[in-house]
C-alpha positions, 0 to 999 in steps of 0.5 A: 503492472504487478511486482511479479511483471516488473521483476520479470521484465527487469531480469529480461532486461539484466538478461539482454544487457549481458548478451548485448556485450557478447561478441565473437571474441567474448563468447561468454557473458559476465555472470552478473547474478541468477534469475529470481526463483518463484518463492523469491518472486512471489514474496515480494507480489504483494500488492493489493488492487483497490477492488480488493484482489490480493488480500490475504486470509485474516481479519482485524478490529478497531480495538485489536487495531488500537493495541498495535497502534499504541506499539508499532505506529503511536511514537511517529504519528502520535496519540490517535492518528494526529500530533506525531512527528510524521504523517497526520494519519486522522481528520482534514475532511473538508479541507482538501479545497482550502488554502491549508488542506489536511491530507490524512486517510479519511481526507484524501485517500480515494480506496480502503484497500490502498492504506492496508496495502501501504501499512502492510508494504511500508510500516512500521517504519523501521521494521517494514514487513514486521507486521502479520496480515491480522495487524495490518487488517486491525491497524487499517480498521482502527484507522478508519474507524478513528477517521469516522468510516466504520464503526467500532465493532466492524471487521475488516477482512478480505470481503469487508475492505473492499466495500468500505466507501472512502469520503474522497473515492468520487474525487479521484478522476482517471487521467488518460493522456491518450484518450484526452480530447484536443482543442 
């Protein structure tokens, strides 16, 4: 479900809740806000699908991302994505089946587009949504490069990012409970 659909459903639920309380003796519903405008909804409808649907214009390289990373990411995630106070971002390949798995972008994440989506929506922690689309492409390229997934000269954009094959992509198995076979 897209963010837009979720907001529409939430608005309908609020509207229904206001109407459900109205009776013949109380014809007016309480003023519980207003419907979100299309511009407000579009500002939050920033989801990126695994196949790249929704990726914005822009591009970035690992070298550009290194500069952004040092300024806006390194304090939390450490130099080159390791040894920071927050989640480790680099390394861990081949550890997932071990007793001490290391879940990083390079070892665990199934889609490069998900990295872009997460960085765009939630980072930096103290200022989410503050990176430009070009900065997000660049940081994503830098992190993919540090994990050995793309080369130093590769450019990430709406065309190239969905084509990146993440090392753990084939280890994710979709689960559809309604299609499960019973013994």
